[in-house]
C-alpha positions in Angstrom: -16.8 -5.3 48.3 -16.6 -2.8 45.4 -19.1 -3.5 42.6 -18.3 -2.0 39.3 -21.1 -1.0 36.8 -20.5 -1.7 33.1 -19.9 2.0 32.7 -17.3 2.0 35.4 -15.6 -1.1 34.0 -15.4 0.6 30.6 -13.9 3.7 32.2 -11.4 1.6 34.1 -10.5 -0.3 31.0 -9.9 3.0 29.1 -7.6 4.2 31.9 -5.6 1.0 31.9 -5.2 1.1 28.1 -4.1 4.7 28.4 -1.5 3.7 31.0 -0.4 0.8 28.8 0.2 3.2 25.9 1.6 6.0 27.9 5.3 5.4 27.3 5.5 8.5 25.0 8.6 9.2 22.9 9.5 12.6 21.6 11.0 11.3 18.4 7.5 11.1 16.7 4.8 13.3 18.1 1.8 11.4 19.4 3.6 8.1 19.2 4.7 5.8 22.0 7.4 3.1 22.0 7.0 -0.4 23.2 9.4 -3.0 24.6 10.4 -4.0 21.1 11.5 -0.5 20.2 8.5 -0.2 17.9 6.8 3.3 17.7 3.0 3.1 17.6 -0.1 5.2 17.8 -3.4 3.5 18.6 -6.4 5.0 16.7 -9.4 2.8 17.6 -10.0 -0.1 20.0 -11.9 -3.2 18.9 -13.6 -5.7 21.2 -10.4 -6.7 22.9 -11.6 -10.2 22.9 -9.4 -11.8 20.3 -5.7 -11.4 19.8 -3.7 -12.9 16.9 -0.9 -15.4 17.4 1.8 -16.7 15.1 0.3 -18.9 12.4 -3.1 -17.2 12.3 -4.7 -16.0 9.1 -5.4 -12.2 9.4 -7.4 -9.9 7.2 -6.0 -6.4 7.5 -6.3 -3.0 5.9 -2.8 -1.7 5.4 -1.2 1.5 4.0 2.6 2.0 3.7 3.9 5.6 3.4 7.4 7.1 3.1 8.7 9.7 5.5 7.5 12.3 2.9 3.9 10.9 3.3 3.8 9.4 -0.2 1.9 6.1 -0.4 4.0 3.2 -1.6 1.5 0.4 -1.0 -2.1 0.0 0.2 -4.5 -2.9 0.2 -7.0 -5.0 2.0 -5.2 -8.4 2.3 -5.0 -11.7 4.0 -1.7 -12.7 5.6 -0.5 -15.6 7.6 1.2 -14.0 10.6 4.8 -15.1 11.0 7.1 -14.7 13.9 9.0 -11.4 14.2 12.1 -11.3 11.9 13.7 -8.5 14.0 13.0 -6.3 17.0 10.5 -3.6 16.1 9.0 -5.3 13.1 5.5 -5.0 11.7 4.8 -8.5 13.1 5.6 -7.2 16.6 2.9 -4.5 16.0 0.3 -6.9 14.7 0.8 -9.3 17.7 0.0 -6.4 20.0 -3.4 -5.6 18.4 -6.7 -7.2 18.8 -9.6 -7.8 16.4 -11.0 -4.4 15.3 -8.0 -2.4 16.5 -6.4 0.2 14.2 -3.0 1.7 14.7 -0.1 3.4 13.0 3.5 2.1 13.3 6.8 3.7 12.5 9.1 1.1 10.9 12.8 1.7 10.5 13.1 1.5 6.7 16.5 -0.2 6.5 15.4 -3.0 8.8 12.0 -3.4 7.1 13.6 -3.9 3.6 16.9 -5.6 4.5 15.8 -7.8 7.4 12.1 -8.1 6.7 12.0 -8.4 2.9 15.6 -9.6 2.4 16.4 -6.9 -0.2 18.4 -3.8 -0.6 16.9 -0.5 0.4 15.2 1.0 -2.7 16.7 4.1 -4.2 13.6 6.1 -3.5 13.7 5.3 0.3 16.1 7.5 2.3 18.6 5.5 4.4 17.8 5.9 8.1 14.3 7.1 7.5 11.1 5.6 8.9 8.0 4.2 7.1 4.6 4.9 8.4 2.3 1.9 8.3 -1.4 2.2 9.1 -3.1 -1.1 10.0 -6.5 -2.3 11.0 -7.3 -6.0 11.8 -10.7 -6.9 10.4 -10.6 -10.7 10.9 -8.6 -13.3 12.7 -8.8 -17.0 11.8 -7.0 -20.0 13.2 -5.7 -22.1 10.4 -5.7 -25.2 12.5 -9.4 -24.8 13.4 -10.9 -23.1 10.4 -8.8 -24.1 7.4 -6.7 -27.0 6.2 -3.1 -26.1 6.9 -1.6 -27.2 3.5 0.8 -25.7 1.0 -1.8 -24.8 -1.6 -3.8 -22.8 1.0 -0.7 -21.0 2.2 0.5 -20.2 -1.4 -2.9 -18.8 -2.1 -2.8 -16.2 0.7 0.6 -15.5 2.0 2.0 -12.1 1.2 1.0 -11.9 -2.4 0.8 -8.1 -2.2 3.9 -7.9 -0.1 5.7 -9.6 -3.1 4.5 -6.7 -5.2 6.3 -4.3 -2.8 9.5 -6.2 -3.3 9.1 -6.5 -7.1 8.3 -2.8 -7.6 11.2 -1.7 -5.4 13.6 -3.9 -7.4 12.3 -2.6 -10.7 12.8 1.1 -9.6 16.3 0.4 -8.3 17.4 -1.7 -11.3 16.1 0.9 -13.8 17.7 3.8 -11.8 14.3 5.5 -11.3 14.7 7.8 -8.4 11.6 10.0 -8.8 9.5 10.3 -5.6 6.1 8.8 -5.7 3.1 11.2 -5.6 1.1 11.3 -2.4 -1.2 8.7 -3.9 1.7 6.3 -4.8 2.0 6.9 -8.5 5.5 7.2 -10.1 5.2 9.9 -12.8 8.0 10.8 -15.3 7.3 13.6 -17.8 9.1 13.0 -21.0 8.6 16.3 -22.8 7.2 19.7 -21.9 4.6 21.8 -23.8 2.5 24.8 -23.1 -0.6 23.0 -24.1 -3.9 23.0 -22.3 -4.2 21.0 -19.0 -7.3 18.8 -18.6 -9.7 19.2 -15.7 -12.4 17.0 -14.3 -15.2 16.8 -16.9 -12.9 17.5 -19.9 -12.9 15.1 -22.8 -9.4 13.8 -23.7 -7.8 11.8 -26.5 -4.8 9.7 -25.6 -2.4 7.1 -27.0 -1.0 4.6 -24.5 1.0 1.4 -24.3 0.6 -0.8 -21.2 3.3 -3.3 -20.2 4.4 -5.5 -17.4 7.6 -4.6 -15.5 9.5 -7.1 -17.7 8.6 -5.0 -20.8 6.0 -7.4 -22.2 3.2 -5.4 -23.9 -0.4 -6.2 -22.9 -2.3 -3.3 -24.6 -1.5 -0.6 -27.1 -3.6 2.0 -28.8 -0.6 3.0 -30.8 -0.2 -0.4 -32.4 -3.9 -0.4 -33.2 -3.7 3.1 -34.5 -6.9 3.8 -32.5 -6.5 6.6 -29.9 -8.7 6.3 -26.9 -11.2 9.1 -26.1 -13.0 9.5 -22.8 -14.2 12.0 -20.2 -12.1 12.6 -17.1 -13.9 11.9 -13.9 -16.3 9.4 -15.3 -15.9 6.1 -13.3 -14.4 2.9 -14.7 -13.1 4.3 -18.0 -9.4 4.0 -17.2 -7.4 2.8 -14.2 -6.9 5.5 -11.5 -3.2 5.7 -12.3 -3.8 6.9 -15.8 -6.4 9.4 -14.8 -4.1 10.8 -12.1 -1.3 11.1 -14.6 -3.4 13.0 -17.1 -4.2 15.7 -14.6 -0.5 16.4 -14.4 0.0 16.7 -18.2 -0.4 19.4 -20.9 -1.8 18.7 -24.3 0.9 17.3 -26.5 3.0 15.9 -23.6 4.2 12.3 -23.1 4.8 10.6 -19.8 5.8 7.3 -18.4 4.1 6.1 -15.3 4.8 3.2 -13.0 1.6 2.1 -11.4 1.2 0.0 -8.2 -1.6 -2.5 -8.3 -3.8 -0.4 -6.0 -3.9 2.3 -8.7 -4.2 -0.3 -11.5 -6.1 -3.6 -11.4 -6.0 -4.3 -7.7 -6.3 -7.5 -5.8 -8.6 -9.1 -8.4 -6.6 -8.4 -11.5 -8.1 -7.3 -14.9 -11.6 -8.5 -15.9 -10.0 -10.1 -19.0 -7.6 -12.2 -16.9 -4.6 -10.8 -18.6 -3.4 -8.8 -15.6 -2.9 -11.0 -12.5 -3.9 -9.7 -9.0 -1.4 -7.4 -7.2 0.5 -6.6 -10.4 2.3 -3.3 -10.9 2.3 -2.1 -14.5 4.0 0.5 -16.7 2.2 2.9 -19.1 3.6 5.2 -21.8 1.0 7.9 -22.3 0.6 10.7 -24.9 -2.0 13.3 -24.3 -3.1 14.1 -27.9 -6.1 16.4 -27.3 -8.1 18.2 -24.6 -11.6 19.2 -25.3 
């Protein structure tokens, strides 16, 4: 009889996992491909004691990037895991992970948007390209055991931030905005050029701005109030990250329009005033009046 120590068992488990993930594919360096045609790269292993099933409530950390490595969406979110809508979907990937696992997946963009989100491919996504999606599962709950399975509960959690991904993509397409997002996920459109001073971290700036929802409804404006806003760049919680990132790209006297995903705006909680709902992308018109 062969008796395995805990150390030997761990080594054996690692070797088995390595064999399981050994179907390497040359298309994406470091990635393997599974039976669903999904490219994946495993980063960390969890306890390997709990795997999700269709209908479970998952808490996940997720980041979506374009093939140019620009972030288009990131959040910590709760989702109710649905069955796979097509071969090689994100759902296929989630079903293969256990609690605590983290991995990256390569999703065929056309299938993700057309079959997964039931929408046309956005203009800023290249047809035939792949999205890189980083995922970590931090919690798995059975709705049947832990929560009442009712419509109100499902409406409260299911894909609220994925709705944002669809809404933002539609807005960019309908308004013929084809600028590439920055690496952080901000859409920046410079509206005039000057030779003015560019602000740096620690500089004082004076700006005018107008903030609106994607439908054009205004929710804040220093211009209407005739009260420019002054603050110091780099000091926490003075403006949303999207505005601060935009200002680092501007010269004194320039104006810019920015489309800001919720993770660079008011996030999963919305604004403290309650005016901006959770997972809401917004638009700002900014004028950099002065750099000190």
